[in-house]
C-alpha positions in Angstrom: -4.1 -25.1 -9.0 -0.5 -23.8 -9.3 -1.2 -22.7 -12.9 -4.4 -20.9 -11.8 -2.5 -19.0 -9.1 0.3 -18.2 -11.5 -2.3 -16.8 -13.9 -3.7 -14.6 -11.1 -0.3 -13.3 -10.1 0.6 -12.6 -13.8 -2.7 -10.8 -14.2 -2.0 -8.5 -11.3 1.6 -7.9 -12.3 0.7 -7.1 -15.9 -2.1 -4.7 -15.0 -1.6 -1.0 -15.6 -2.0 0.0 -12.0 0.7 -2.3 -10.8 3.1 -1.2 -13.5 2.4 2.4 -12.6 3.1 1.7 -8.9 6.5 0.3 -9.8 7.3 3.3 -12.1 6.2 5.9 -9.5 7.9 4.1 -6.6 11.2 4.4 -8.5 10.6 8.1 -9.1 9.8 8.6 -5.4 13.1 7.0 -4.4 14.9 10.0 -5.9 12.5 12.6 -4.4 14.2 13.8 -1.2 11.0 15.6 0.0 9.0 12.3 -0.1 11.9 10.3 1.4 12.3 12.7 4.4 8.5 12.8 5.1 8.2 9.0 4.9 11.1 8.5 7.3 9.6 11.1 9.7 6.2 9.3 9.6 7.9 5.9 10.3 9.7 7.4 13.3 6.6 9.1 14.7 4.5 5.9 14.2 7.0 4.0 16.3 6.9 6.7 19.0 3.1 6.8 18.9 2.8 3.1 19.4 5.0 3.3 22.4 3.4 6.3 24.0 -0.1 6.9 22.5 0.6 10.6 23.0 -2.0 12.7 21.3 0.6 15.4 20.3 2.5 12.7 18.4 -0.7 11.6 16.7 -1.4 15.2 15.6 2.1 15.5 14.2 1.7 12.2 12.4 -1.6 13.3 10.9 -0.1 16.6 9.7 2.9 14.9 8.1 0.6 12.3 6.4 -1.5 15.1 5.0 1.5 17.0 3.7 2.8 13.8 2.1 -0.6 13.3 0.3 -0.3 16.8 -1.0 2.7 15.9 -3.1 1.2 14.9 -6.5 3.7 12.1 -7.2 2.9 10.4 -3.9 -0.8 11.0 -4.2 -0.9 9.4 -7.6 1.2 6.5 -6.4 -1.2 5.9 -3.5 -4.2 5.9 -5.9 -2.7 3.1 -8.0 -1.5 1.3 -4.9 -5.1 1.2 -3.5 -6.3 -0.3 -6.7 -3.6 -3.0 -6.7 -4.4 -3.8 -3.0 -8.1 -4.0 -3.8 -7.3 -6.6 -6.5 -5.1 -8.6 -4.1 -7.8 -8.4 -1.4 -10.5 -9.6 -3.8 -8.4 -12.6 -4.8 -7.6 -13.3 -1.1 -11.3 -13.2 -0.2 -12.2 -15.5 -3.1 -9.6 -18.0 -2.1 -10.7 -17.9 1.5 -14.3 -18.5 0.5 -13.2 -21.3 -1.8 -11.2 -23.1 0.8 -13.8 -22.6 3.5 -16.5 -24.2 1.4 -14.1 -27.0 0.3 -13.2 -27.8 3.9 -16.6 -27.3 5.6 -19.0 -28.8 3.1 
Protein backbone atom coordinates (compact mmCIF):
# COMPACT_ATOMS: atom_id res chain seq x y z
CA UNK A 1 0.00 0.00 0.00
CA UNK A 2 2.82 2.42 0.88
CA UNK A 3 4.51 1.79 -2.46
CA UNK A 4 1.28 2.43 -4.35
CA UNK A 5 0.75 5.73 -2.52
CA UNK A 6 4.36 6.71 -3.12
CA UNK A 7 3.85 5.99 -6.83
CA UNK A 8 0.75 8.19 -6.92
CA UNK A 9 2.57 11.06 -5.19
CA UNK A 10 5.55 10.70 -7.54
CA UNK A 11 3.21 10.71 -10.52
CA UNK A 12 1.64 13.99 -9.41
CA UNK A 13 4.97 15.58 -8.50
CA UNK A 14 6.49 14.58 -11.84
CA UNK A 15 3.58 15.80 -13.97
CA UNK A 16 4.11 18.90 -16.10
CA UNK A 17 1.31 20.87 -14.43
CA UNK A 18 2.84 20.42 -10.97
CA UNK A 19 6.30 21.38 -12.20
CA UNK A 20 4.87 24.44 -13.93
CA UNK A 21 3.05 25.45 -10.72
CA UNK A 22 6.30 25.37 -8.79
CA UNK A 23 8.11 27.36 -11.47
CA UNK A 24 5.37 29.99 -11.71
CA UNK A 25 5.02 30.25 -7.94
CA UNK A 26 8.70 31.13 -7.69
CA UNK A 27 8.26 33.81 -10.34
CA UNK A 28 5.21 35.22 -8.54
CA UNK A 29 7.22 35.62 -5.34
CA UNK A 30 9.26 38.30 -7.09
CA UNK A 31 6.26 40.06 -8.64
CA UNK A 32 5.30 42.93 -6.33
CA UNK A 33 1.97 43.54 -8.06
CA UNK A 34 0.83 39.97 -7.40
CA UNK A 35 2.19 39.95 -3.85
CA UNK A 36 0.38 43.18 -2.97
CA UNK A 37 -2.93 42.02 -4.42
CA UNK A 38 -2.71 38.63 -2.70
CA UNK A 39 -2.07 40.30 0.65
CA UNK A 40 -4.96 42.71 0.09
CA UNK A 41 -7.25 39.79 -0.77
CA UNK A 42 -6.22 37.86 2.37
CA UNK A 43 -6.89 40.93 4.51
CA UNK A 44 -10.29 41.54 2.93
CA UNK A 45 -11.24 37.87 3.26
CA UNK A 46 -10.62 38.06 7.01
CA UNK A 47 -12.63 41.27 7.26
CA UNK A 48 -15.47 39.81 5.23
CA UNK A 49 -15.68 36.69 7.38
CA UNK A 50 -16.00 38.85 10.48
CA UNK A 51 -18.54 41.29 9.08
CA UNK A 52 -20.17 39.81 5.93
CA UNK A 53 -20.34 43.41 4.67
CA UNK A 54 -21.39 43.51 1.01
CA UNK A 55 -19.05 46.44 0.30
CA UNK A 56 -16.10 44.32 1.39
CA UNK A 57 -17.35 41.46 -0.76
CA UNK A 58 -17.46 43.74 -3.81
CA UNK A 59 -13.91 45.00 -3.14
CA UNK A 60 -12.78 41.42 -2.77
CA UNK A 61 -14.36 40.37 -6.06
CA UNK A 62 -12.78 43.36 -7.83
CA UNK A 63 -9.32 42.54 -6.48
CA UNK A 64 -9.69 38.87 -7.40
CA UNK A 65 -10.69 39.85 -10.93
CA UNK A 66 -7.69 42.20 -11.19
CA UNK A 67 -5.40 39.44 -9.96
CA UNK A 68 -6.75 37.01 -12.58
CA UNK A 69 -6.00 39.61 -15.28
CA UNK A 70 -2.28 39.30 -14.54
CA UNK A 71 -1.11 36.67 -17.06
CA UNK A 72 1.48 35.09 -14.75
CA UNK A 73 -1.12 34.52 -12.05
CA UNK A 74 -3.80 33.34 -14.49
CA UNK A 75 -1.48 30.72 -15.99
CA UNK A 76 -0.44 29.60 -12.50
CA UNK A 77 -4.08 29.15 -11.53
CA UNK A 78 -4.81 27.09 -14.66
CA UNK A 79 -2.04 24.66 -13.77
CA UNK A 80 -3.02 24.65 -10.10
CA UNK A 81 -6.61 23.70 -10.98
CA UNK A 82 -5.33 20.72 -12.98
CA UNK A 83 -3.08 19.58 -10.12
CA UNK A 84 -5.93 19.95 -7.62
CA UNK A 85 -8.20 17.95 -9.93
CA UNK A 86 -5.65 15.13 -9.96
CA UNK A 87 -5.38 15.20 -6.18
CA UNK A 88 -9.16 15.22 -5.77
CA UNK A 89 -9.52 12.30 -8.16
CA UNK A 90 -7.02 10.27 -6.12
CA UNK A 91 -8.75 11.28 -2.88
CA UNK A 92 -12.16 10.23 -4.23
CA UNK A 93 -10.82 6.91 -5.44
CA UNK A 94 -9.22 6.22 -2.05
CA UNK A 95 -12.41 7.17 -0.23
CA UNK A 96 -14.41 4.80 -2.44
CA UNK A 97 -11.88 2.03 -1.94
CA UNK A 98 -11.89 2.31 1.86
CA UNK A 99 -15.66 2.72 2.02
CA UNK A 100 -16.14 -0.53 0.06
CA UNK A 101 -13.44 -2.27 2.07
CA UNK A 102 -15.01 -1.34 5.41
CA UNK A 103 -18.68 -1.63 4.48
CA UNK A 104 -18.85 -4.78 2.38
